ChimeraX commands (.cxc) that place a marker at each C-alpha (Angstrom):
marker #1 position 1.29,-44.28,-6.26 radius 0.5
marker #1 position 0.25,-40.52,-6.25 radius 0.5
marker #1 position 2.66,-37.92,-5.34 radius 0.5
marker #1 position 2.67,-36.21,-1.98 radius 0.5
marker #1 position 0.99,-32.84,-1.78 radius 0.5
marker #1 position 2.57,-30.62,0.84 radius 0.5
marker #1 position 0.55,-28.10,2.82 radius 0.5
marker #1 position 2.26,-25.08,1.21 radius 0.5
marker #1 position 1.11,-26.27,-2.16 radius 0.5
marker #1 position -2.43,-26.70,-0.89 radius 0.5
marker #1 position -2.36,-23.25,0.63 radius 0.5
marker #1 position -1.01,-21.79,-2.69 radius 0.5
marker #1 position -3.76,-23.51,-4.64 radius 0.5
marker #1 position -6.31,-22.30,-2.18 radius 0.5
marker #1 position -4.99,-18.67,-2.38 radius 0.5
marker #1 position -5.03,-18.85,-6.24 radius 0.5
marker #1 position -8.65,-20.06,-6.20 radius 0.5
marker #1 position -9.62,-17.23,-3.83 radius 0.5
marker #1 position -7.92,-14.66,-6.02 radius 0.5
marker #1 position -9.65,-15.95,-9.17 radius 0.5
marker #1 position -13.04,-15.82,-7.49 radius 0.5
marker #1 position -12.37,-12.24,-6.31 radius 0.5
marker #1 position -11.41,-11.13,-9.74 radius 0.5
marker #1 position -14.55,-12.75,-11.23 radius 0.5
marker #1 position -16.76,-11.05,-8.63 radius 0.5
marker #1 position -15.10,-7.62,-9.28 radius 0.5
marker #1 position -15.49,-8.11,-13.05 radius 0.5
marker #1 position -19.05,-9.15,-12.78 radius 0.5
marker #1 position -19.93,-6.12,-10.61 radius 0.5
marker #1 position -18.15,-3.82,-13.07 radius 0.5
marker #1 position -19.97,-5.21,-16.01 radius 0.5
marker #1 position -23.33,-4.90,-14.19 radius 0.5
marker #1 position -22.65,-1.21,-13.39 radius 0.5
marker #1 position -21.62,-0.63,-17.05 radius 0.5
marker #1 position -24.62,-2.28,-18.42 radius 0.5
marker #1 position -26.94,-0.41,-16.07 radius 0.5
marker #1 position -25.61,2.92,-17.30 radius 0.5
marker #1 position -25.72,1.81,-20.94 radius 0.5
marker #1 position -29.28,0.58,-20.67 radius 0.5
marker #1 position -30.42,3.70,-18.86 radius 0.5
marker #1 position -28.90,5.88,-21.66 radius 0.5
marker #1 position -30.52,3.74,-24.32 radius 0.5
marker #1 position -33.92,3.96,-22.62 radius 0.5
marker #1 position -33.63,7.75,-22.47 radius 0.5
marker #1 position -32.65,7.83,-26.19 radius 0.5
marker #1 position -35.63,5.58,-27.07 radius 0.5
marker #1 position -37.96,7.92,-25.12 radius 0.5
marker #1 position -36.65,10.99,-26.98 radius 0.5
marker #1 position -37.03,9.18,-30.35 radius 0.5
marker #1 position -40.34,7.70,-29.28 radius 0.5
marker #1 position -39.11,4.22,-30.23 radius 0.5
marker #1 position -41.24,1.79,-28.26 radius 0.5
marker #1 position -39.41,-1.24,-29.54 radius 0.5
marker #1 position -36.07,-0.14,-28.28 radius 0.5
marker #1 position -37.63,1.20,-25.07 radius 0.5
marker #1 position -39.14,-2.18,-24.35 radius 0.5
marker #1 position -35.93,-4.02,-25.22 radius 0.5
marker #1 position -33.66,-1.99,-22.94 radius 0.5
marker #1 position -36.20,-1.83,-20.17 radius 0.5
marker #1 position -36.41,-5.67,-20.17 radius 0.5
marker #1 position -32.60,-6.02,-20.29 radius 0.5
marker #1 position -32.31,-3.59,-17.31 radius 0.5
marker #1 position -34.90,-5.53,-15.39 radius 0.5
marker #1 position -32.83,-8.76,-15.93 radius 0.5
marker #1 position -29.79,-7.27,-14.27 radius 0.5
marker link #1:1,2 radius 0.2
marker link #1:2,3 radius 0.2
marker link #1:3,4 radius 0.2
marker link #1:4,5 radius 0.2
marker link #1:5,6 radius 0.2
marker link #1:6,7 radius 0.2
marker link #1:7,8 radius 0.2
marker link #1:8,9 radius 0.2
marker link #1:9,10 radius 0.2
marker link #1:10,11 radius 0.2
marker link #1:11,12 radius 0.2
marker link #1:12,13 radius 0.2
marker link #1:13,14 radius 0.2
marker link #1:14,15 radius 0.2
marker link #1:15,16 radius 0.2
marker link #1:16,17 radius 0.2
marker link #1:17,18 radius 0.2
marker link #1:18,19 radius 0.2
marker link #1:19,20 radius 0.2
marker link #1:20,21 radius 0.2
marker link #1:21,22 radius 0.2
marker link #1:22,23 radius 0.2
marker link #1:23,24 radius 0.2
marker link #1:24,25 radius 0.2
marker link #1:25,26 radius 0.2
marker link #1:26,27 radius 0.2
marker link #1:27,28 radius 0.2
marker link #1:28,29 radius 0.2
marker link #1:29,30 radius 0.2
marker link #1:30,31 radius 0.2
marker link #1:31,32 radius 0.2
marker link #1:32,33 radius 0.2
marker link #1:33,34 radius 0.2
marker link #1:34,35 radius 0.2
marker link #1:35,36 radius 0.2
marker link #1:36,37 radius 0.2
marker link #1:37,38 radius 0.2
marker link #1:38,39 radius 0.2
marker link #1:39,40 radius 0.2
marker link #1:40,41 radius 0.2
marker link #1:41,42 radius 0.2
marker link #1:42,43 radius 0.2
marker link #1:43,44 radius 0.2
marker link #1:44,45 radius 0.2
marker link #1:45,46 radius 0.2
marker link #1:46,47 radius 0.2
marker link #1:47,48 radius 0.2
marker link #1:48,49 radius 0.2
marker link #1:49,50 radius 0.2
marker link #1:50,51 radius 0.2
marker link #1:51,52 radius 0.2
marker link #1:52,53 radius 0.2
marker link #1:53,54 radius 0.2
marker link #1:54,55 radius 0.2
marker link #1:55,56 radius 0.2
marker link #1:56,57 radius 0.2
marker link #1:57,58 radius 0.2
marker link #1:58,59 radius 0.2
marker link #1:59,60 radius 0.2
marker link #1:60,61 radius 0.2
marker link #1:61,62 radius 0.2
marker link #1:62,63 radius 0.2
marker link #1:63,64 radius 0.2
marker link #1:64,65 radius 0.2
view
């Protein structure tokens, strides 16, 4: 037979899952902010260099965020 799962173990597992999800959301948001700034900088550089290919690349990446 299976072992008995006590309510405290269930609660601990639930809290660990919530903490993992929270960390994932914070990381995802941080990466999105970082990428937005990076792509904006790359777009500005492409405009100054008149590099249409890079401009289109980073504009499309920024739109996908």
